[in-house]
C-alpha positions in Angstrom: 12.2 59.6 -100.9 8.7 59.4 -99.5 7.8 56.9 -96.9 4.4 55.7 -95.5 3.9 58.7 -93.2 4.2 60.9 -96.2 1.6 58.7 -98.0 -0.8 59.0 -95.0 -0.4 62.8 -95.0 -1.0 63.1 -98.8 -4.1 60.9 -98.5 -5.4 63.0 -95.6 -5.2 66.1 -97.7 -7.1 64.4 -100.5 -9.8 63.3 -98.1 -10.1 66.9 -97.0 -10.4 68.2 -100.5 -13.1 65.6 -101.3 -15.2 67.1 -98.5 -15.1 64.0 -96.4 -14.8 66.0 -93.1 -17.7 68.3 -93.9 -20.2 66.8 -91.6 -23.9 67.4 -91.7 -24.6 66.0 -88.3 -23.9 67.6 -84.9 -24.3 65.5 -81.8 -26.2 66.9 -78.9 -24.3 69.2 -76.7 -23.0 67.4 -73.6 -20.2 67.7 -71.0 -17.0 66.4 -72.5 -15.4 63.4 -70.8 -11.7 63.5 -69.8 -9.4 60.8 -71.1 -6.6 62.1 -68.9 -8.7 61.9 -65.8 -9.9 58.4 -66.7 -6.2 57.2 -66.8 -5.5 58.5 -63.4 -8.7 57.3 -61.8 -8.5 53.7 -63.2 -7.7 51.1 -60.6 -6.7 48.4 -63.1 -4.8 48.5 -66.4 -5.8 51.7 -68.2 -6.7 50.2 -71.6 -7.8 52.4 -74.5 -9.4 50.0 -76.9 -9.5 50.8 -80.6 -12.2 50.2 -83.2 -10.6 49.6 -86.6 -11.5 47.0 -89.2 -8.2 46.9 -91.1 -4.7 48.2 -91.0 -2.0 48.7 -93.6 0.3 46.1 -91.9 -2.2 43.4 -91.0 -4.9 43.8 -93.6 -8.5 43.0 -92.7 -8.8 42.5 -88.9 -12.5 42.0 -88.8 -15.5 42.2 -91.1 -17.3 45.4 -90.7 -19.7 45.0 -87.8 -22.1 46.7 -85.4 -20.1 49.5 -84.0 -22.6 50.1 -81.3 -22.3 46.5 -80.1 -18.5 46.5 -80.3 -18.1 49.7 -78.4 -20.6 48.6 -75.7 -18.7 45.3 -75.2 -15.5 47.3 -74.8 -17.0 49.7 -72.3 -18.5 46.8 -70.3 -15.1 45.2 -70.2 -13.7 48.2 -68.3 -11.7 50.2 -70.8 -11.1 53.8 -69.9 -11.7 55.1 -73.4 -12.2 54.0 -77.0 -10.2 55.1 -80.0 -12.2 55.3 -83.2 -10.3 55.2 -86.5 -12.0 57.6 -88.8 -9.4 57.5 -91.7 -11.2 55.8 -94.6 -8.6 54.7 -97.1 -5.8 52.9 -95.2 -7.7 51.9 -92.0 -11.3 51.3 -93.3 -12.4 53.9 -90.7 -15.5 56.1 -90.9 -16.9 59.2 -89.3 -20.1 57.2 -88.9 -18.3 54.9 -86.5 -17.6 57.8 -84.2 -21.3 58.8 -84.2 -22.4 55.2 -83.5 -20.0 54.8 -80.7 -21.0 58.1 -79.1 -24.6 57.0 -79.1 -23.7 53.8 -77.4 -21.2 54.5 -74.6 -20.4 57.0 -71.9 -16.6 56.7 -71.9 -14.2 59.1 -73.4 -13.9 58.8 -77.2 -10.7 59.5 -79.1 -10.9 60.4 -82.8 -7.9 58.8 -84.3 -7.0 60.1 -87.8 -4.3 61.6 -89.8 -5.0 65.2 -88.7 -3.5 67.9 -90.8 -6.2 70.5 -90.6 -8.4 72.4 -88.2 -11.4 71.2 -90.2 -10.8 67.7 -88.8 -10.8 69.1 -85.3 -14.1 70.7 -86.1 -15.5 67.3 -87.3 -14.2 65.7 -84.1 -16.0 68.3 -82.0 -19.3 68.1 -83.9 -19.4 64.3 -83.9 -19.0 63.9 -80.2 -15.3 63.1 -79.6 -13.7 63.9 -76.3 -10.1 63.9 -77.6 -8.1 63.9 -80.8 -4.8 62.2 -81.7 -2.1 64.4 -83.2 1.0 63.0 -84.8 4.1 65.1 -84.1 5.9 63.9 -87.2 3.3 65.4 -89.5 4.0 68.8 -88.0 7.7 68.3 -88.3 7.3 67.6 -92.0 5.1 70.6 -92.6 1.9 68.9 -93.7 -0.4 70.8 -91.4 -2.3 74.0 -91.9 -1.1 75.4 -88.5 1.8 74.6 -86.3 1.6 72.1 -83.5 1.1 74.6 -80.7 -1.7 76.3 -82.6 -3.4 73.0 -83.4 -3.3 72.0 -79.7 -4.7 75.4 -78.8 -7.5 75.1 -81.4 -8.4 71.7 -80.1 -8.6 73.0 -76.5 -10.9 75.8 -77.7 -13.2 73.1 -79.0 -13.0 71.5 -75.5 -11.1 68.5 -76.9 -8.2 66.9 -75.1 -5.0 66.1 -77.2 -3.1 62.8 -77.2 0.2 63.8 -78.9 1.9 60.9 -80.6 5.7 60.6 -80.7 8.1 57.9 -81.9 11.6 59.1 -80.9 13.4 60.6 -78.0 13.7 63.9 -79.9 9.9 64.0 -80.6 9.1 63.0 -77.0 11.3 65.8 -75.7 9.6 68.3 -77.9 6.2 67.0 -76.8 7.0 67.8 -73.2 7.2 71.5 -74.2 3.6 71.5 -75.5 0.2 71.8 -73.8 -0.8 68.3 -74.9 -3.0 66.6 -72.3 -1.5 63.1 -72.9 1.7 62.0 -74.6 1.7 58.9 -76.7 4.6 56.7 -77.8 3.9 54.7 -80.9 5.8 51.5 -80.9 5.1 51.3 -84.7 7.4 53.4 -86.9 4.9 55.0 -89.3 7.6 55.5 -91.8 8.2 51.7 -92.3 5.2 50.2 -90.3 7.7 48.1 -88.3 6.8 47.5 -84.6 9.1 47.2 -81.7 7.3 47.2 -78.3 10.6 48.2 -76.7 10.3 51.6 -78.3 8.4 52.8 -75.2 11.2 51.6 -72.9 14.0 53.1 -75.1 12.3 56.5 -74.9 11.1 56.6 -71.3 14.4 55.5 -69.8 15.8 58.8 -71.0 13.4 60.8 -68.8 12.5 61.1 -65.2 8.9 61.2 -63.9 9.6 64.7 -62.7 10.5 65.8 -66.2 7.4 64.2 -67.6 5.1 65.7 -65.0 1.5 64.7 -64.5 0.6 63.9 -68.0 -0.3 60.3 -68.7 2.0 58.4 -71.1 0.1 56.2 -73.5 2.0 53.3 -75.1 0.5 52.5 -78.5 0.8 49.5 -81.0 2.1 46.0 -80.7 0.3 45.3 -77.4 -1.1 41.7 -77.5 -1.1 40.2 -74.0 -1.3 41.1 -70.3 2.4 40.5 -70.1 3.0 43.2 -72.7 1.0 45.6 -70.6 2.9 44.7 -67.4 6.2 45.2 -69.2 5.1 48.6 -70.6 3.9 49.6 -67.1 7.3 48.7 -65.7 8.9 51.0 -68.3 6.7 53.9 -67.1 3.7 53.8 -69.4 0.4 54.8 -67.7 -2.1 53.7 -70.3 -2.2 51.3 -73.2 -3.8 51.7 -76.6 -4.8 48.3 -78.1 -6.4 47.9 -81.5 -5.5 44.9 -83.6 -5.3 42.3 -80.7 -8.9 43.2 -79.6 -10.4 43.6 -83.1 -9.0 40.4 -84.4 -10.2 38.4 -81.4 -13.0 35.9 -81.6 -14.6 37.4 -78.5 -14.0 41.1 -78.1 -15.4 41.5 -74.6 -13.5 38.5 -73.1 -10.2 39.6 -74.7 -10.6 43.1 -73.5 -11.4 42.0 -69.9 -8.2 39.8 -70.1 -6.1 42.9 -70.9 -7.8 45.2 -68.5 -7.1 42.8 -65.7 -3.4 42.7 -66.5 -2.8 44.2 -63.1 -4.5 46.2 -60.3 -3.1 49.4 -59.0 -2.0 49.2 -55.4 
């Protein structure tokens, strides 16, 4: 029986077939920014804010607005990077949003999509992303045009860092065997869309820092308050991807500052 992750993958393939990822714009060549380095160099909470205007679980978060203004407010608030949803059907994302954000800020940009093909990696590179998100479950289910190791290698050849998203102890253990630059733990189960912020704790308590090494761990989904960030930090997370709580806020900049100041590194 198919679940929501299957639906996302099927939609991604349709988007590919429609030519959505055949971009006619190539951003000016520039030195890529490192999301991984930004995590380690951050002296406060390493927040990666996310620009998305809707989600399957919450519906419309914000009326479509000025991406340049939104991304600038996030950067001014002190985020270490910005995730841009480019999936058009289920998250109201757009490739144009990535272009607009790239023109506006000088922080690492993560293209977040349901990536099943190298063509999407090419689009990320051409539109100015610094990193891409890969979902391990899609590779496990055979939806992708190459295996996980090849997709990571291809991304690196395009000078893109990889945030590899996991949701279980099994997936996390496999992620440690890859060359992904950052490893994500999604507190949302993409099969059912249910969120449990303790997912990060349940996974990380099974591993030592020595086993994880020097790759940042990014906790994703369900993060709403500074106390959530402090809890996740105590569990071993190094960075925090926050979308809905920021995009649904009346004042994006003030809310982002509130989260970024959840703690200071000693």
